[in-house]
C-alpha atoms as one frame of an Amber mdcrd trajectory, in Angstrom:
protein
   0.094  -0.046  -0.068   1.649   3.494  -0.958   2.528   5.532   1.804   0.873
   9.003   2.062   2.611  11.903   3.783   0.184  14.189   5.731   1.596  17.470
   6.457   0.165  20.946   7.377   0.378  22.429   3.721   1.054  26.213   3.859
  -0.616  27.789   0.942   1.814  30.288  -0.438   0.253  33.874  -0.709   1.363
  36.738  -2.713   2.584  38.582   0.386   5.036  35.612   0.907   7.009  36.397
  -2.425   6.599  39.890  -3.010   9.455  42.369  -2.595   8.695  44.639   0.493
   8.650  47.458   1.061   7.601  48.848  -2.275   9.711  51.807  -3.624   7.447
  54.686  -3.774   7.339  58.322  -4.935   4.835  60.984  -4.205   2.009  61.965
  -6.492   3.571  65.376  -6.821   7.107  63.881  -7.868   8.402  64.710 -11.332
   9.417  62.069 -14.036  13.229  62.774 -13.356  12.733  62.035  -9.596  10.937
  58.888 -10.466  13.737  57.837 -12.564  16.464  58.682 -10.271  14.524  56.749
  -7.406  14.586  53.604  -9.666  18.185  54.034 -10.305  18.876  54.676  -6.601
  17.002  51.524  -5.539  17.833  49.179  -8.542  14.192  48.527  -9.387  12.253
  48.454 -12.473   9.258  50.389 -11.202   7.892  52.755  -8.634   4.635  53.146
  -6.997   3.101  56.509  -7.022   1.416  57.167  -3.795  -0.507  60.011  -1.777
  -1.427  59.650   1.849  -0.276  55.944   1.731  -2.747  55.033  -1.033  -1.603
  53.863  -4.478  -2.690  56.117  -7.447  -0.501  54.674 -10.088   2.536  52.723
 -11.151   5.710  53.943 -13.305   8.051  51.368 -14.913  11.285  51.773 -16.614
   9.204  51.017 -19.857   6.908  53.849 -19.294   9.883  56.052 -18.835  11.295
  54.965 -22.107   8.387  54.608 -24.163   5.865  57.418 -22.721   8.627  59.664
 -21.830  11.853  59.821 -23.534  10.608  58.456 -26.902   7.843  61.174 -26.964
  10.176  63.948 -25.841   8.404  64.620 -22.635   9.892  67.092 -20.111  11.639
  65.255 -17.283  10.249  67.940 -15.123   6.592  67.188 -15.523   4.737  65.319
 -13.111   4.926  61.627 -12.830   1.315  61.483 -12.791   1.273  62.330 -16.287
   3.303  59.211 -17.090   1.962  56.639 -14.723  -0.306  53.957 -15.229  -3.711
  54.331 -13.644  -5.717  52.740 -12.492  -3.471  49.883 -11.541  -3.771  46.033
 -11.397  -3.042  44.729  -8.029  -3.363  41.635  -5.832  -4.091  41.584  -2.043
  -1.340  40.194   0.323  -3.604  37.586   1.374  -4.381  36.227  -2.204  -3.052
  32.895  -3.076  -0.324  32.390  -5.898  -3.020  30.946  -7.969  -4.740  34.414
  -8.089  -1.272  36.119  -8.830  -0.768  33.817 -11.607  -4.174  34.302 -13.109
  -3.934  37.974 -12.633  -0.484  37.921 -14.622  -1.816  35.670 -17.191  -5.102
  37.743 -17.948  -3.384  41.046 -17.845  -0.105  40.722 -19.272   1.624  43.047
 -16.752   5.139  42.020 -15.213   4.489  43.609 -11.765   1.703  43.740  -9.436
   1.423  45.828  -6.396   0.440  44.149  -3.399  -1.946  45.747  -1.095  -2.976
  45.160   2.621  -6.028  46.963   3.650  -5.732  48.960   0.495  -2.287  50.278
   1.194   0.632  49.210  -0.911   2.946  46.797   1.127   5.095  45.370  -1.712
   5.423  44.516  -5.431   5.073  40.964  -6.923   6.915  40.148 -10.139   6.887
  37.556 -12.801  10.524  37.022 -11.692   9.335  36.380  -8.307   7.091  33.841
  -9.409   9.605  32.190 -11.714  12.037  31.855  -8.638   9.379  30.154  -6.781
   8.859  27.630  -9.554  12.603  26.795  -9.824  12.893  26.542  -6.116   9.984
  24.159  -5.990  11.492  22.059  -8.741  14.806  21.982  -7.053  12.925  20.988
  -3.663  11.461  18.065  -5.617  14.412  16.897  -7.662  16.940  16.777  -4.821
  15.010  13.990  -2.941  14.206  12.109  -6.056  17.850  12.342  -7.369  19.109
  11.079  -3.965  16.675   8.166  -4.133  17.754   7.276  -7.538  21.441   7.284
  -6.444  20.792   5.071  -3.600  18.938   2.554  -5.699  21.752   2.603  -8.329
  24.114   1.526  -5.576  27.886   1.380  -5.711
């Protein structure tokens, strides 16, 4: 009879994989300030906030395509370039919800909210790292078992 392992399974949540805290700029910031903040923090996006609430997101792609390529003034408000409204996930949403949201929207970054306030950013890269780690966790015991069976 096959042996079944029973363990308390933790369902991974968006909040478990997100990068926190999120890098933010004020709604009143300029495009140049947003770009400099991304460079300082080595991130590909900033969340645009006011009074702790999310108003938009600006990505490196936005800066290039909506800003530089269109000859926009770097001193203009970041609000003129941001994407709004923003597709988000809740920190308590399971990863299946995050996967579905990425798939249905085609975005690469999802702000993570808790109580309506931004607490992190979940990226496609975060999910990829999770998949690779899970595969690695699965393959190590399987390969050890195969080596034992093969013997000396």
